C-alpha positions as CSV (number, residue, x, y, z in Angstrom):
1,P,65.3,16.5,-12.6
2,V,62.2,16.4,-14.7
3,K,63.3,16.7,-18.3
4,S,60.0,17.2,-20.0
5,A,56.2,17.2,-19.6
6,V,53.6,16.8,-22.4
7,F,49.9,16.3,-22.7
8,S,48.1,13.4,-24.2
9,P,46.2,14.3,-27.5
10,D,42.9,14.8,-25.6
11,G,44.7,16.8,-22.9
12,Q,43.4,14.2,-20.0
13,R,46.8,12.8,-19.2
14,I,50.4,13.8,-18.8
15,L,53.8,12.4,-19.2
16,T,56.9,13.5,-17.4
17,T,60.4,12.3,-18.0
18,S,63.2,12.1,-15.5
19,G,67.0,11.9,-15.1
20,D,66.4,8.8,-13.1
21,G,65.5,6.6,-16.1
22,T,61.8,6.6,-15.5
23,V,58.7,8.0,-17.1
24,R,55.6,8.8,-15.2
25,L,52.1,8.9,-16.4
26,W,49.6,11.2,-14.6
27,D,46.0,12.2,-15.0
28,A,45.3,16.0,-15.7
29,S,44.9,16.9,-12.0
30,G,48.4,15.3,-11.2
31,Q,47.2,12.1,-9.8
32,P,49.7,9.2,-10.6
33,L,48.6,6.5,-12.8
34,A,51.8,4.7,-13.7
35,T,55.6,4.6,-13.7
36,L,57.2,3.3,-16.8
37,S,60.6,1.7,-15.7
38,G,63.0,0.1,-17.9
39,H,65.4,2.7,-19.2
40,T,68.8,2.7,-17.5
41,A,69.8,6.1,-18.3
42,P,68.1,9.5,-18.3
43,V,65.1,9.7,-20.6
44,K,65.2,12.5,-23.2
45,S,61.8,12.5,-24.6
46,A,58.3,10.9,-24.2
47,V,55.3,11.3,-26.4
48,F,51.8,9.7,-26.8
49,S,50.9,8.3,-30.2
50,P,48.3,10.4,-32.3
51,D,45.4,8.2,-30.9
52,G,46.8,8.3,-27.4
53,Q,46.9,4.5,-27.1
54,R,50.6,4.1,-26.9
55,I,53.7,5.9,-25.5
56,L,57.1,6.3,-27.0
57,T,60.3,7.1,-25.0
58,A,63.9,7.7,-25.8
59,S,66.8,7.6,-23.6
60,N,70.6,7.9,-23.1
61,D,70.7,4.1,-22.6
62,G,70.8,3.7,-26.4
63,T,67.2,2.7,-26.7
64,A,63.6,3.9,-27.6
65,R,60.8,2.0,-25.9
66,L,57.1,1.4,-26.9
67,W,54.5,1.2,-24.2
68,D,50.7,0.7,-24.1
69,A,48.5,3.4,-22.7
70,S,48.7,2.0,-19.3
71,G,52.5,2.0,-19.1
72,Q,53.0,-1.7,-19.9
73,P,56.1,-2.2,-22.2
74,L,55.5,-3.4,-25.7
75,A,58.8,-3.3,-27.5
76,T,62.3,-2.1,-27.2
77,L,63.8,-0.2,-30.4
78,G,67.5,-1.1,-30.7
79,G,70.2,-1.3,-28.3
80,D,72.9,0.2,-30.4
81,L,71.5,3.6,-31.0
82,G,74.2,5.2,-29.0
83,M,71.7,7.6,-27.3
84,A,68.4,8.3,-28.7
85,Y,67.8,11.9,-28.3
86,R,64.2,11.9,-29.6
87,A,61.6,9.6,-30.9
88,V,58.4,10.5,-32.6
89,F,55.4,8.7,-34.3
90,S,54.0,9.4,-37.8
91,P,50.8,11.3,-37.9
92,D,48.9,8.0,-38.7
93,G,50.9,6.1,-35.9
94,Q,52.2,3.5,-38.2
95,H,55.9,4.5,-38.3
96,I,58.5,5.8,-35.8
97,L,61.5,8.0,-36.3
98,T,64.4,8.1,-33.7
99,T,67.1,10.9,-33.9
100,P,70.3,10.9,-32.1
101,P,72.3,13.6,-30.4
102,N,74.8,15.4,-32.4
103,F,77.7,12.8,-32.5
104,D,79.5,11.4,-35.5
105,G,78.4,7.8,-36.2
106,L,74.7,8.1,-34.9
107,W,71.9,8.3,-37.5
108,V,68.2,8.6,-37.9
109,R,66.5,5.5,-37.8
110,L,62.9,4.6,-39.3
111,W,60.8,1.8,-37.5
112,D,57.5,0.2,-38.0
113,A,54.7,0.6,-35.4
114,S,55.9,-2.7,-33.7
115,G,59.4,-1.5,-33.3
116,Q,60.9,-3.4,-36.1
117,P,63.9,-1.4,-38.0
118,L,63.1,-0.5,-41.7
119,A,65.9,2.0,-42.6
120,T,68.8,4.0,-41.5
121,L,69.2,7.7,-42.8
122,T,72.7,9.2,-42.4
123,D,71.2,12.5,-40.9
124,R,70.8,13.6,-37.4
125,I,67.4,15.4,-37.5
126,A,64.2,14.2,-39.0
127,V,60.5,15.0,-38.9
128,F,57.4,13.5,-40.7
129,S,55.3,15.6,-43.0
130,P,51.7,16.3,-41.8
131,D,50.3,13.5,-44.1
132,G,53.2,11.1,-43.1
133,Q,54.2,10.5,-46.7
134,R,57.4,12.4,-46.6
135,I,60.4,12.9,-44.2
136,I,62.7,16.0,-43.9
137,T,66.2,15.3,-42.5
138,A,69.0,17.5,-41.8
139,S,72.8,17.4,-40.7
140,N,75.8,19.2,-39.7
141,D,76.9,19.8,-43.2
142,G,74.2,22.5,-43.8
143,T,72.0,20.4,-45.9
144,A,68.6,19.0,-45.6
145,R,67.1,16.1,-47.6
146,L,63.4,15.4,-48.5
147,W,62.4,11.8,-48.6
148,A,59.5,9.9,-49.8
149,V,58.6,7.3,-47.1
150,S,57.5,4.9,-49.8
151,A,60.9,4.9,-51.6
152,I,62.6,4.4,-48.3
153,L,60.3,1.4,-47.6
154,N,61.2,0.0,-51.1
155,A,64.8,0.7,-51.0
156,G,65.7,0.7,-47.4
157,T,68.9,2.4,-46.6
158,N,70.0,2.5,-50.3
159,G,66.9,4.9,-50.9
160,Q,67.6,8.2,-52.6
161,P,66.1,11.5,-51.4
162,L,63.6,13.4,-53.5
163,S,65.7,16.5,-53.3
164,T,68.7,18.1,-51.2
165,L,68.0,21.6,-49.7
166,K,71.3,23.6,-50.0
167,G,72.0,26.9,-48.9
168,H,72.9,27.1,-45.2
169,G,76.4,27.8,-44.2
170,G,76.3,26.1,-40.9
171,A,74.8,22.9,-39.1
172,I,71.1,22.8,-39.4
173,K,69.5,22.8,-35.9
174,S,65.7,22.2,-36.7
175,A,63.7,21.4,-39.6
176,V,59.8,21.4,-39.9
177,F,57.0,21.1,-42.4
178,S,54.2,23.9,-42.6
179,P,50.8,22.6,-41.4
180,D,49.6,22.0,-44.9
181,G,53.0,20.3,-45.8
182,Q,53.5,22.7,-48.7
183,R,56.6,24.5,-47.2
184,I,59.7,23.6,-45.2
185,L,61.5,25.7,-42.6
186,T,65.0,25.2,-41.4
187,A,67.1,26.9,-38.8
188,S,70.8,27.0,-38.7
189,D,74.0,27.8,-37.0
190,D,74.8,30.3,-39.8
191,K,72.3,32.8,-38.0
192,T,69.5,32.3,-40.5
193,A,66.3,30.3,-40.9
194,R,65.3,29.5,-44.5
195,L,62.0,28.7,-46.1
196,W,61.7,26.3,-49.0
197,D,58.7,25.1,-50.9
198,A,57.5,21.4,-50.9
199,S,60.0,20.4,-53.8
200,G,63.0,21.9,-51.8
201,Q,63.2,25.0,-53.7
202,P,64.4,28.1,-51.7
203,L,61.8,30.8,-51.1
204,A,63.1,33.1,-48.5
205,T,66.0,33.7,-45.9
206,L,65.1,34.8,-42.5
207,G,68.2,36.9,-41.5
208,G,69.2,39.7,-39.2
209,N,70.1,37.5,-36.3
210,T,73.4,38.0,-34.4
211,A,73.7,34.5,-33.0
212,P,72.9,31.0,-34.3
213,V,69.1,30.1,-34.6
214,K,68.2,27.2,-32.6
215,S,64.5,26.7,-33.5
216,A,62.0,27.8,-36.2
217,V,58.3,26.9,-36.2
218,F,55.1,27.8,-38.1
219,S,51.9,29.1,-36.6
220,P,48.8,26.7,-36.6
221,D,47.5,28.5,-39.7
222,G,50.8,28.6,-41.4
223,Q,50.8,32.3,-41.7
224,R,53.6,33.2,-39.3
225,I,56.8,32.0,-38.2
226,L,58.7,32.1,-34.9
227,T,62.5,31.8,-34.6
228,G,64.5,31.3,-31.4
229,S,68.1,32.1,-31.2
230,Y,71.2,32.0,-28.8
231,N,71.2,35.8,-28.6
232,N,68.2,35.6,-26.1
233,T,65.4,36.8,-28.6
234,V,62.6,35.3,-30.3
235,R,61.5,36.8,-33.8
236,L,58.1,36.8,-35.3
237,W,57.8,36.7,-39.2
238,D,55.1,36.6,-41.6
239,A,54.7,33.7,-44.1
240,S,56.9,35.3,-46.7
241,G,59.8,35.8,-44.3
242,Q,59.3,39.4,-43.5
243,S,60.1,40.4,-39.9
244,L,57.1,41.4,-37.7
245,A,58.4,41.7,-34.2
246,T,61.2,40.8,-31.9
247,L,60.3,39.3,-28.6
248,G,63.1,40.5,-26.2
249,G,63.7,40.4,-22.6
250,D,64.9,36.8,-22.1
251,P,68.2,36.9,-20.0
252,A,69.5,33.6,-21.4
253,P,69.3,31.7,-24.7
254,V,65.9,30.7,-25.8
255,K,65.4,27.0,-25.6
256,S,62.0,26.7,-27.3
257,A,59.3,29.0,-28.7
258,V,55.7,27.7,-29.7
259,F,52.4,29.1,-30.7
260,S,49.2,28.2,-28.9
261,P,46.8,26.0,-30.8
262,D,44.7,28.9,-31.8
263,G,47.8,31.0,-32.8
264,Q,46.8,33.8,-30.5
265,R,49.7,33.5,-27.8
266,I,53.2,32.5,-27.9
267,L,55.1,30.6,-25.2
268,T,59.0,30.7,-24.7
269,A,61.2,28.8,-22.4
270,S,64.6,30.2,-21.5
271,G,68.1,28.8,-20.3
272,D,67.7,30.9,-17.1
273,G,64.8,28.6,-15.9
274,T,62.0,30.9,-16.8
275,A,59.1,30.7,-19.4
276,R,57.3,33.6,-20.8
277,L,53.8,34.1,-22.4
278,W,53.1,36.7,-25.1
279,D,50.3,37.9,-27.2
280,A,50.3,37.2,-30.9
281,S,51.9,40.7,-31.6
282,G,54.8,39.8,-29.4
283,Q,53.9,41.8,-26.3
284,P,54.5,40.2,-22.9
285,L,51.7,38.8,-20.8
286,A,53.4,36.7,-18.0
287,T,56.5,35.2,-16.6
288,F,56.7,31.7,-15.0
289,S,59.7,30.7,-12.7
290,G,60.8,27.5,-11.1
291,L,64.0,26.4,-13.0
292,I,61.7,25.4,-15.8
293,T,63.1,23.0,-18.3
294,S,60.0,22.8,-20.7
295,A,56.8,24.5,-21.3
296,V,53.9,23.6,-23.6
297,F,50.1,24.4,-24.2
298,S,47.4,21.9,-23.6
299,P,45.9,20.7,-26.9
300,D,42.9,23.1,-26.4
301,G,45.1,25.9,-25.4
302,S,43.4,26.4,-22.0
303,R,46.5,25.4,-19.9
304,I,50.1,25.7,-19.9
305,L,52.3,22.8,-18.4
306,T,55.8,23.4,-17.2
307,S,58.5,21.1,-15.9
308,G,61.5,22.1,-13.8
309,M,63.7,20.2,-11.2
310,S,61.3,17.6,-9.6
311,T,58.1,19.7,-10.1
312,A,55.5,20.0,-12.9
313,R,52.9,22.7,-12.9
314,Q,49.8,23.6,-14.8
315,Y,48.5,27.1,-15.4
316,L,45.2,28.6,-16.4
317,V,45.4,30.6,-19.6
318,R,42.1,31.7,-20.7
319,I,40.7,35.0,-19.0
320,E,37.3,33.6,-18.3
321,D,38.8,30.6,-16.5
322,L,41.1,32.9,-14.6
323,R,38.2,34.9,-13.4
324,R,36.2,31.9,-12.5
325,A,39.0,30.5,-10.6
326,A,39.6,33.8,-8.8
327,A,35.9,34.1,-7.8
328,C,36.0,30.6,-6.6
329,R,39.1,31.3,-4.2
330,V,37.6,34.4,-2.7
331,G,34.1,33.0,-2.5
332,R,32.1,35.9,-4.0
333,G,32.1,38.0,-7.0
334,L,35.1,40.0,-8.0
335,T,35.5,43.8,-7.8
336,P,36.7,45.7,-10.9
337,E,40.2,45.8,-9.3
338,E,40.3,42.1,-8.6
339,V,39.0,41.4,-12.3
340,A,42.1,43.5,-13.6
341,R,44.3,41.6,-11.3
342,F,43.4,38.1,-12.5
343,Q,44.1,38.8,-16.1
344,V,47.3,36.9,-16.2
345,P,47.9,33.0,-15.7
346,T,47.8,31.5,-12.2
347,P,48.4,28.2,-11.0
348,L,45.5,25.7,-11.6
349,A,43.1,25.8,-8.7
350,F,39.6,25.2,-9.8
351,D,37.8,21.8,-10.2
352,F,35.3,22.7,-13.1
353,A,33.5,19.1,-12.6
354,T,32.8,19.6,-8.8
355,R,32.8,23.3,-8.8
356,Q,35.1,23.3,-5.9
357,C,38.7,25.0,-5.5
358,P,41.2,22.3,-4.7
359,P,44.9,23.1,-3.7
360,V,47.3,24.0,-6.5
361,Y,48.8,20.9,-7.9
362,S,52.5,21.6,-8.1
363,W,53.1,18.0,-7.9
364,Q,56.5,16.2,-7.5
365,A,56.9,14.5,-10.8
366,T,59.2,11.7,-9.2
367,G,56.9,10.8,-6.5
368,T,53.4,11.4,-5.1
369,P,51.6,14.7,-5.8
370,T,52.0,17.3,-3.2
371,P,49.2,19.9,-3.1
372,T,50.6,23.4,-2.7
373,P,48.6,26.1,-1.0
374,A,47.1,28.5,-3.6
375,P,48.9,32.0,-3.5
């Protein structure tokens, strides 16, 4: 099965990960560019560097791997990670963090850009701040720790955190910085998310959930917050932690919830294999099906990319693009009824460069792209 699919920073390429140990590189139309082979177990994550010139993958084979933009191997990061659940670049691309699954004895590791180890941090979750100067880590003991990258580089594994964030009564499932780096948001098994200032002082508790909170993210402008929980709901909050809306309707636990790049839409993925699109106030717009395992926006917000089983699909999002695609399909202007019909996302079916209507690319992410007739 296809585990995930992500866009490059410019939106012109796509990476898909697979249970067969391979990663595949595609252009934005679904044409194959390269297969990244070398992992010997399912690949859990794959990301582009901020400049799009390198690729970073993490696998259950205990390694993370660094590749160039064409898919040629550059370095292998460790063989003793035990299972690398996730690997990410720092915002400047000069450092790498690898994080393990939730098993005892497996820890976060910091590496340089060439794949040389720098330090081990005894936590299981880790993210860089937007400026790359700090790291927030978190663990099953309900605490999070704020680190200065410079201090870690000077002291290595013996470095001390800037502060320890205490307050959660259960394991922390996610931790992120606000876009301006001035706040920190954590989500926990204790059924709450918590908001902290940049020094680690508590600001607010986002409660009212009836199940553990799996994820919490800021909107691009930092003025709203999304939390996703195991009670099948996503909740929308303002920047002070006041509840604004509850996005219900998911028949299974929420796997992820993200804002569009402009903050005007929300995309959720659920454990039942569906993804849902919502407006900024939490009203439903569309449902996507197909045993979906991940769903993301393109960097410009004009497309949605889903992965599921052996298939990755792209969907148009913007109304003006939908109308153009619909008019292209029918070969004439649209009636008012047809305009109303094409207000929701539809599989990508319009070549804006050639002004032609190619087939929908619902390509097989483990093989050759297979054009699927447009509905």
